[in-house]
DSSP file (Angstrom, degrees, kcal/mol; ACC not computed):
  #  RESIDUE AA STRUCTURE BP1 BP2  ACC     N-H-->O    O-->H-N    N-H-->O    O-->H-N    TCO  KAPPA ALPHA  PHI   PSI    X-CA   Y-CA   Z-CA
    1    1 A M              0   0    0      0, 0.0     2,-0.3     0, 0.0    43,-0.0   0.000 360.0 360.0 360.0 139.5   15.5 -147.5  112.6
    2    2 A L  B     -A   45   0A   0     43,-2.6    43,-3.2     1,-0.0     2,-0.1  -0.834 360.0-115.4-116.4 154.7   18.9 -146.1  111.7
    3    3 A T     >  -     0   0    0     -2,-0.3     4,-2.3    41,-0.2     5,-0.2  -0.433  35.5-108.4 -77.2 166.7   21.9 -147.6  109.9
    4    4 A V  H  > S+     0   0    0     39,-0.5     4,-2.3     1,-0.2     5,-0.1   0.892 122.1  52.4 -63.5 -38.6   25.1 -148.0  111.9
    5    5 A E  H  > S+     0   0    0      2,-0.2     4,-2.2     1,-0.2    -1,-0.2   0.911 108.9  49.1 -63.3 -42.8   26.6 -145.1  109.9
    6    6 A E  H  > S+     0   0    0      2,-0.2     4,-2.2     1,-0.2    -2,-0.2   0.901 111.3  49.5 -63.9 -41.0   23.6 -142.8  110.6
    7    7 A A  H  X S+     0   0    0     -4,-2.3     4,-2.0     1,-0.2    -1,-0.2   0.904 109.5  52.5 -63.6 -40.3   23.8 -143.6  114.3
    8    8 A G  H  X>S+     0   0    0     -4,-2.3     5,-2.8     2,-0.2     4,-0.7   0.895 107.9  51.2 -61.2 -41.0   27.6 -142.9  114.2
    9    9 A E  H ><5S+     0   0    0     -4,-2.2     3,-0.6     3,-0.2    -2,-0.2   0.917 109.8  49.5 -61.9 -43.4   26.9 -139.5  112.6
   10   10 A L  H 3<5S+     0   0    0     -4,-2.2    -1,-0.2     1,-0.2    -2,-0.2   0.861 115.3  43.4 -63.6 -35.1   24.4 -138.6  115.3
   11   11 A L  H 3<5S-     0   0    0     -4,-2.0    -1,-0.2    -5,-0.2    -2,-0.2   0.529 111.5-125.1 -85.3  -6.6   26.9 -139.6  118.0
   12   12 A R  T <<5 +     0   0    0     -4,-0.7     2,-0.3    -3,-0.6    -3,-0.2   0.923  67.6 126.7  58.2  48.2   29.7 -137.8  116.0
   13   13 A I      < -     0   0    0     -5,-2.8    -1,-0.3    -6,-0.1    -2,-0.1  -0.875  62.4 -96.0-124.9 162.5   31.9 -140.9  115.9
   14   14 A G     >  -     0   0    0     -2,-0.3     4,-2.3    -3,-0.1     5,-0.1  -0.220  32.2-107.5 -75.8 167.3   33.5 -142.4  112.8
   15   15 A R  H  > S+     0   0    0      1,-0.2     4,-2.4     2,-0.2     5,-0.2   0.911 118.3  50.1 -61.0 -46.3   32.2 -145.4  110.8
   16   16 A S  H  > S+     0   0    0      1,-0.2     4,-2.2     2,-0.2    -1,-0.2   0.905 111.4  48.4 -61.9 -42.2   34.8 -147.8  112.1
   17   17 A K  H  > S+     0   0    0      2,-0.2     4,-2.4     1,-0.2    -1,-0.2   0.900 110.0  52.7 -64.9 -40.6   34.1 -146.8  115.7
   18   18 A A  H  X S+     0   0    0     -4,-2.3     4,-2.0     1,-0.2    16,-0.2   0.921 111.8  45.0 -61.8 -44.2   30.4 -147.2  115.2
   19   19 A Y  H  X S+     0   0    0     -4,-2.4     4,-2.5     2,-0.2    -1,-0.2   0.867 111.3  53.5 -68.7 -34.8   30.8 -150.7  113.8
   20   20 A A  H  X S+     0   0    0     -4,-2.2     4,-2.2    -5,-0.2    -2,-0.2   0.901 110.0  47.9 -63.9 -39.7   33.2 -151.6  116.6
   21   21 A M  H  X S+     0   0    0     -4,-2.4     4,-2.1     2,-0.2    13,-1.3   0.868 110.4  51.7 -68.8 -35.8   30.6 -150.5  119.1
   22   22 A A  H  X S+     0   0    0     -4,-2.0     4,-1.9     2,-0.2    -2,-0.2   0.907 110.2  49.1 -65.0 -41.5   27.9 -152.6  117.3
   23   23 A R  H  X S+     0   0    0     -4,-2.5     4,-2.5     1,-0.2    -2,-0.2   0.899 109.4  52.6 -63.1 -40.2   30.2 -155.6  117.4
   24   24 A E  H  X S+     0   0    0     -4,-2.2     4,-2.1     1,-0.2     8,-0.3   0.902 106.3  53.7 -61.1 -41.6   30.8 -155.0  121.1
   25   25 A W  H  <>S+     0   0    0     -4,-2.1     5,-2.8     9,-0.2     6,-0.3   0.913 112.2  44.0 -58.0 -44.8   27.0 -154.9  121.7
   26   26 A R  H ><5S+     0   0    0     -4,-1.9     3,-0.8     1,-0.2    -1,-0.2   0.883 114.3  48.7 -70.7 -38.1   26.6 -158.3  120.0
   27   27 A E  H 3<5S+     0   0    0     -4,-2.5    -1,-0.2     1,-0.2    -2,-0.2   0.792 114.9  44.1 -73.6 -27.7   29.6 -159.8  121.8
   28   28 A T  T ><5S-     0   0    0     -4,-2.1     3,-0.9     4,-0.3    -1,-0.2   0.295 111.3-117.2 -98.5   9.8   28.5 -158.6  125.3
   29   29 A N  T < 5S-     0   0    0     -3,-0.8    -3,-0.2     1,-0.2    -4,-0.1   0.873  77.3 -47.4  55.1  40.1   24.8 -159.6  124.7
   30   30 A G  T 3 <S+     0   0    0     -5,-2.8    -1,-0.2     2,-0.3    -5,-0.1   0.562 108.4 118.4  85.2   8.9   23.7 -156.0  125.1
   31   31 A R  S <  S-     0   0    0     -3,-0.9     2,-0.3    -6,-0.3    -6,-0.1   0.851  85.8  -2.9 -76.4 -32.8   25.7 -155.0  128.2
   32   32 A S  S    S+     0   0    0     -8,-0.3    -4,-0.3    -7,-0.2    -2,-0.3  -0.982  97.7  50.6-153.6 161.2   27.7 -152.3  126.4
   33   33 A G  S    S-     0   0    0     -2,-0.3   -11,-0.2    -9,-0.1   -12,-0.1  -0.670  93.5 -28.2 110.1-165.5   28.2 -150.9  122.9
   34   34 A L        -     0   0    0    -13,-1.3     2,-0.3    -2,-0.2    -9,-0.2  -0.809  67.3-119.0 -92.2 120.1   25.9 -149.5  120.2
   35   35 A P        +     0   0    0      0, 0.0     2,-0.3     0, 0.0    15,-0.1  -0.415  44.8 171.1 -65.2 121.9   22.5 -151.2  120.4
   36   36 A V        -     0   0    0     -2,-0.3     2,-0.5   -14,-0.2     9,-0.2  -0.927  30.0-144.7-131.7 156.1   21.8 -153.0  117.1
   37   37 A V  E     -B   44   0B   0      7,-3.1     7,-2.1    -2,-0.3     2,-0.7  -0.987  20.9-135.7-118.0 128.3   19.2 -155.4  115.7
   38   38 A D  E     -B   43   0B   0     -2,-0.5     2,-0.3     5,-0.2     5,-0.2  -0.759  20.9-178.2 -86.7 115.5   20.4 -158.0  113.3
   39   39 A L        -     0   0    0      3,-3.1     2,-1.2    -2,-0.7     3,-0.2  -0.419  58.9 -85.1-109.1  54.8   18.0 -158.2  110.4
   40   40 A G  S    S+     0   0    0     -2,-0.3    -1,-0.1     1,-0.2    -2,-0.0  -0.694 115.0   5.9  84.2 -99.3   19.7 -161.0  108.5
   41   41 A N  S    S+     0   0    0     -2,-1.2     2,-0.3    -3,-0.1    -1,-0.2   0.291 126.4  60.6-104.3  11.0   22.4 -159.4  106.4
   42   42 A V        -     0   0    0     -3,-0.2    -3,-3.1     2,-0.0     2,-0.4  -0.972  66.9-141.4-134.9 151.3   22.0 -155.8  107.8
   43   43 A L  E     -B   38   0B   0     -2,-0.3   -39,-0.5    -5,-0.2     2,-0.4  -0.913  19.0-172.1-109.2 139.5   22.3 -154.2  111.2
   44   44 A R  E     -B   37   0B   0     -7,-2.1    -7,-3.1    -2,-0.4   -41,-0.2  -0.972  17.1-141.0-130.5 147.6   19.9 -151.5  112.3
   45   45 A V  B     -A    2   0A   0    -43,-3.2   -43,-2.6    -2,-0.4     2,-0.3  -0.933  22.1-130.2-107.8 116.7   20.0 -149.2  115.3
   46   46 A P     >  -     0   0    0      0, 0.0     4,-2.2     0, 0.0     3,-0.3  -0.507  11.3-141.5 -66.0 127.4   16.6 -148.6  116.9
   47   47 A R  H  > S+     0   0    0     -2,-0.3     4,-2.7     1,-0.2     5,-0.2   0.893 101.3  53.9 -57.3 -41.2   16.3 -144.8  117.4
   48   48 A S  H  > S+     0   0    0      1,-0.2     4,-2.2     2,-0.2    -1,-0.2   0.879 108.1  49.2 -64.3 -36.7   14.5 -145.3  120.8
   49   49 A A  H  > S+     0   0    0     -3,-0.3     4,-2.1     2,-0.2    -1,-0.2   0.881 111.9  49.1 -68.8 -37.3   17.4 -147.5  122.0
   50   50 A L  H  X S+     0   0    0     -4,-2.2     4,-2.1     2,-0.2     5,-0.2   0.907 111.2  49.6 -67.4 -40.9   19.9 -144.9  121.0
   51   51 A E  H  X>S+     0   0    0     -4,-2.7     4,-1.8     1,-0.2     5,-1.2   0.899 111.9  48.7 -63.2 -40.2   17.9 -142.2  122.7
   52   52 A A  H  <5S+     0   0    0     -4,-2.2    -1,-0.2     1,-0.2    -2,-0.2   0.880 109.7  53.2 -66.4 -37.1   17.7 -144.3  125.9
   53   53 A M  H  <5S+     0   0    0     -4,-2.1    -2,-0.2     1,-0.2    -1,-0.2   0.905 120.0  31.1 -65.0 -42.5   21.5 -144.9  125.7
   54   54 A I  H  <5S-     0   0    0     -4,-2.1    -1,-0.2     2,-0.2    -2,-0.2   0.605 103.0-127.4 -94.6 -11.2   22.4 -141.2  125.5
   55   55 A G  T  <5S+     0   0    0     -4,-1.8     2,-0.3     1,-0.2    -3,-0.2   0.825  71.5 101.8  72.4  32.2   19.5 -139.9  127.5
   56   56 A A  S   <S-     0   0    0     -5,-1.2     2,-0.6    -6,-0.2    -1,-0.2  -0.986  76.3-107.7-146.0 154.9   18.3 -137.4  124.9
   57   57 A D    >   -     0   0    0     -2,-0.3     3,-0.7     1,-0.1    -9,-0.1  -0.733  23.5-164.4 -83.4 121.0   15.6 -137.0  122.3
   58   58 A L  G >  S+     0   0    0     -2,-0.6     3,-1.3     1,-0.2    -1,-0.1   0.504  75.0  82.8 -86.6  -4.2   17.2 -137.3  118.8
   59   59 A S  G 3  S+     0   0    0      1,-0.3    -1,-0.2     5,-0.0     6,-0.1   0.679  92.9  49.6 -72.5 -14.4   14.2 -135.8  117.0
   60   60 A T  G <  S+     0   0    0     -3,-0.7    -1,-0.3     2,-0.1    -2,-0.1   0.166  76.5 135.9-107.7  18.1   15.5 -132.4  117.8
   61   61 A V    X   -     0   0    0     -3,-1.3     3,-1.9     1,-0.1     4,-0.4  -0.503  63.4-111.5 -67.2 126.9   19.1 -132.9  116.6
   62   62 A P  T 3  S+     0   0    0      0, 0.0    -1,-0.1     0, 0.0    -2,-0.1  -0.353  98.8  11.8 -60.9 134.9   20.2 -129.9  114.5
   63   63 A G  T 3> S+     0   0    0     -2,-0.0     4,-1.4    -3,-0.0    -2,-0.1   0.411  91.1 116.8  82.0  -2.4   20.6 -130.7  110.9
   64   64 A D  H <> S+     0   0    0     -3,-1.9     4,-0.6     1,-0.2     3,-0.2   0.925  82.6  38.0 -65.9 -44.4   18.9 -134.1  111.1
   65   65 A D  H  > S+     0   0    0     -4,-0.4     4,-0.7     1,-0.2     3,-0.4   0.777 111.1  61.2 -76.7 -25.6   16.0 -133.2  108.8
   66   66 A A  H  4 S+     0   0    0      1,-0.2     4,-0.5     2,-0.2     3,-0.4   0.808  94.4  64.2 -69.6 -28.6   18.3 -131.1  106.5
   67   67 A R  H >< S+     0   0    0     -4,-1.4     3,-0.7     1,-0.2    -1,-0.2   0.852  97.0  55.4 -63.6 -34.7   20.3 -134.3  105.8
   68   68 A S  H 3< S+     0   0    0     -4,-0.6    -1,-0.2    -3,-0.4    -2,-0.2   0.815 113.4  39.9 -71.0 -28.7   17.4 -135.9  104.1
   69   69 A S  T 3< S+     0   0    0     -4,-0.7    -1,-0.2    -3,-0.4    -2,-0.2   0.363  92.3 117.9 -98.8   5.0   16.9 -133.0  101.6
   70   70 A E  S <  S-     0   0    0     -3,-0.7     3,-0.1    -4,-0.5    -3,-0.0  -0.365  77.1 -97.1 -72.4 149.9   20.6 -132.5  101.1
   71   71 A T        -     0   0    0      1,-0.1    -1,-0.1    -2,-0.1     5,-0.1  -0.445  49.6-100.1 -64.2 134.5   22.2 -132.9   97.7
   72   72 A P    >>  -     0   0    0      0, 0.0     3,-1.6     0, 0.0     4,-0.7  -0.208  31.0-113.6 -57.3 150.4   23.7 -136.4   97.3
   73   73 A V  G >4 S+     0   0    0      1,-0.3     3,-1.1     2,-0.2    -2,-0.1   0.870 114.4  55.8 -54.5 -43.5   27.5 -136.5   97.8
   74   74 A E  G 34 S+     0   0    0      1,-0.3    -1,-0.3     3,-0.0    -3,-0.0   0.693 108.2  49.6 -68.2 -16.2   28.2 -137.5   94.1
   75   75 A E  G <4 S+     0   0    0     -3,-1.6    -1,-0.3     2,-0.1    -2,-0.2   0.545  88.8 101.4 -96.6  -8.8   26.3 -134.4   92.9
   76   76 A R    <<  -     0   0    0     -3,-1.1     2,-0.5    -4,-0.7    -3,-0.0  -0.426  61.2-146.8 -74.6 149.2   28.0 -131.9   95.1
   77   77 A S        -     0   0    0     -2,-0.1    -2,-0.1     2,-0.0    -3,-0.0  -0.979  12.9-168.6-119.3 130.6   30.7 -129.7   93.7
   78   78 A Y        -     0   0    0     -2,-0.5     2,-0.1     0, 0.0    -2,-0.0  -0.914  26.9-112.1-115.1 139.5   33.6 -128.6   95.9
   79   79 A P        -     0   0    0      0, 0.0    -2,-0.0     0, 0.0     0, 0.0  -0.463  37.3-108.8 -69.0 142.9   36.2 -126.0   95.0
   80   80 A H    >   -     0   0    0      1,-0.1     3,-1.8    -2,-0.1     4,-0.3  -0.540  21.0-133.0 -71.2 134.0   39.6 -127.3   94.4
   81   81 A P  T 3  S+     0   0    0      0, 0.0     3,-0.4     0, 0.0    -1,-0.1   0.746 106.0  50.3 -63.1 -22.8   42.0 -126.3   97.3
   82   82 A Q  T >  S+     0   0    0      1,-0.2     3,-1.1     2,-0.1    -2,-0.1   0.458  82.7  95.0 -92.2  -1.4   44.6 -125.2   94.8
   83   83 A A  T <  S+     0   0    0     -3,-1.8    -1,-0.2     1,-0.3    -3,-0.0   0.810  81.7  53.2 -62.4 -31.5   42.3 -123.0   92.7
   84   84 A A  T 3  S+     0   0    0     -3,-0.4    -1,-0.3    -4,-0.3     2,-0.2   0.670  89.9  94.6 -79.3 -16.5   43.1 -119.8   94.5
   85   85 A E    <   -     0   0    0     -3,-1.1    -3,-0.0     1,-0.1     0, 0.0  -0.518  66.1-147.9 -79.8 144.6   46.9 -120.2   94.0
   86   86 A A  S    S+     0   0    0     -2,-0.2    -1,-0.1     1,-0.1    -4,-0.0   0.801  77.9  79.0 -80.5 -30.3   48.5 -118.5   91.1
   87   87 A A        -     0   0    0      2,-0.0     2,-0.1    -5,-0.0    -2,-0.1  -0.702  69.4-157.0 -87.4 109.7   51.2 -121.1   90.4
   88   88 A P        +     0   0    0      0, 0.0    -2,-0.1     0, 0.0    -5,-0.0  -0.400  40.9  91.2 -77.3 162.0   49.9 -124.1   88.6
   89   89 A G  S    S-     0   0    0     -2,-0.1     3,-0.1     2,-0.0    -2,-0.0  -0.760  76.2 -37.0 140.8 175.4   51.6 -127.4   88.8
   90   90 A P        -     0   0    0      0, 0.0     2,-0.4     0, 0.0     0, 0.0  -0.324  64.1-105.4 -68.2 148.7   51.7 -130.7   90.7
   91   91 A M        -     0   0    0     -2,-0.0     2,-0.4     2,-0.0    -9,-0.0  -0.604  43.7-175.2 -74.1 126.3   51.2 -130.5   94.4
   92   92 A T        -     0   0    0     -2,-0.4     2,-0.5    -3,-0.1     0, 0.0  -0.949  17.9-138.6-124.4 146.4   54.5 -131.0   96.2
   93   93 A R        -     0   0    0     -2,-0.4     3,-0.0     3,-0.0    -2,-0.0  -0.882  18.8-128.0-105.2 130.4   55.1 -131.3   99.9
   94   94 A R        -     0   0    0     -2,-0.5     2,-0.1     1,-0.1     0, 0.0  -0.551  34.5-106.0 -72.1 138.3   58.1 -129.6  101.4
   95   95 A P        -     0   0    0      0, 0.0     2,-0.2     0, 0.0    -1,-0.1  -0.389  36.3-113.6 -65.4 142.2   60.2 -131.9  103.5
   96   96 A R        -     0   0    0     -2,-0.1     2,-0.5    -3,-0.0    -3,-0.0  -0.531  24.1-141.3 -76.1 140.0   59.9 -131.4  107.2
   97   97 A R        -     0   0    0     -2,-0.2     2,-0.5     2,-0.0    -1,-0.0  -0.874  15.7-124.5-102.2 134.2   62.8 -130.1  109.0
   98   98 A R        -     0   0    0     -2,-0.5     2,-0.6     1,-0.0     0, 0.0  -0.649  25.7-159.7 -76.8 123.9   63.6 -131.5  112.4
   99   99 A Q        -     0   0    0     -2,-0.5     2,-0.6     0, 0.0    -1,-0.0  -0.918   4.5-150.5-111.2 114.5   63.8 -128.6  114.9
  100  100 A S        +     0   0    0     -2,-0.6     3,-0.1     1,-0.2     7,-0.0  -0.726  15.8 179.3 -85.2 123.2   65.6 -129.4  118.1
  101  101 A Q        +     0   0    0     -2,-0.6     2,-0.7     1,-0.2    -1,-0.2   0.772  68.8  62.1 -90.6 -31.3   64.3 -127.3  120.9
  102  102 A N    >   +     0   0    0      1,-0.1     3,-0.6     2,-0.0    -1,-0.2  -0.866  55.0 179.8-104.8 112.3   66.6 -128.6  123.6
  103  103 A T  T 3  S+     0   0    0     -2,-0.7    -1,-0.1     1,-0.2     4,-0.1   0.502  73.5  74.7 -88.6  -4.1   70.3 -128.0  123.0
  104  104 A D  T 3  S+     0   0    0      2,-0.1     2,-0.2     0, 0.0    -1,-0.2   0.662  83.5  80.5 -81.0 -16.3   71.4 -129.7  126.2
  105  105 A Q  S <  S-     0   0    0     -3,-0.6     2,-0.3     1,-0.1     0, 0.0  -0.620  90.5-103.7 -94.3 151.9   70.8 -133.2  124.7
  106  106 A L        -     0   0    0     -2,-0.2     2,-0.8     1,-0.1    -2,-0.1  -0.556  32.4-128.8 -70.4 128.7   73.1 -135.1  122.4
  107  107 A D    >   -     0   0    0     -2,-0.3     3,-1.1     1,-0.2     6,-0.2  -0.735  17.2-163.7 -82.8 110.7   71.8 -135.0  118.8
  108  108 A L  T 3  S+     0   0    0     -2,-0.8    -1,-0.2     1,-0.3    -2,-0.0   0.663  88.0  48.9 -70.3 -16.0   71.7 -138.7  117.7
  109  109 A F  T 3  S+     0   0    0     -3,-0.0     2,-0.6     5,-0.0    -1,-0.3   0.407  82.9 105.6-104.2   1.3   71.5 -137.7  114.1
  110  110 A D    X>  -     0   0    0     -3,-1.1     3,-0.8     1,-0.2     4,-0.7  -0.736  61.6-151.1 -84.6 120.9   74.3 -135.2  114.1
  111  111 A K  G >4 S+     0   0    0     -2,-0.6     3,-0.5     1,-0.3    -1,-0.2   0.821  94.5  56.9 -63.6 -31.5   77.3 -136.7  112.3
  112  112 A A  G 34 S+     0   0    0      1,-0.2    -1,-0.3     3,-0.1    -2,-0.0   0.797 106.6  49.5 -70.6 -27.1   79.7 -134.6  114.3
  113  113 A A  G <4 S+     0   0    0     -3,-0.8    -1,-0.2    -6,-0.2    -2,-0.2   0.597  89.7 103.1 -88.4 -11.5   78.3 -136.0  117.6
  114  114 A R    <<  -     0   0    0     -4,-0.7     2,-0.6    -3,-0.5    -6,-0.0  -0.446  59.6-151.2 -75.4 145.2   78.5 -139.7  116.5
  115  115 A H              0   0    0     -2,-0.1    -1,-0.1     1,-0.1    -3,-0.1  -0.810 360.0 360.0-113.3  87.1   81.2 -141.9  117.8
  116  116 A D              0   0    0     -2,-0.6    -1,-0.1     0, 0.0    -2,-0.0   0.467 360.0 360.0 -72.2 360.0   81.6 -144.5  115.0
């Protein structure tokens, strides 16, 4: 049995999509969606039902066994994306400039082109 999140990872879909598909399964009485079993206050996805749905054996999924021995998320250390930059300081975002590609059209934001 898999959690809905684990099934979503195997299917390479997000958590919200996986739960939406589980809800669809329950609302359509199993006609479509992610096959789930309601165990009171938790939902579980039978591995065999998921394999039947996608038509493939999930025991050979690359990285499936590596996930169980992987370091828990809270213990991982990730390099800070700004560590390589020489200039310290708060992260600031440059404002985006609107770039008009078509000069044949009237620019609705150009003050000279407005007719007030």
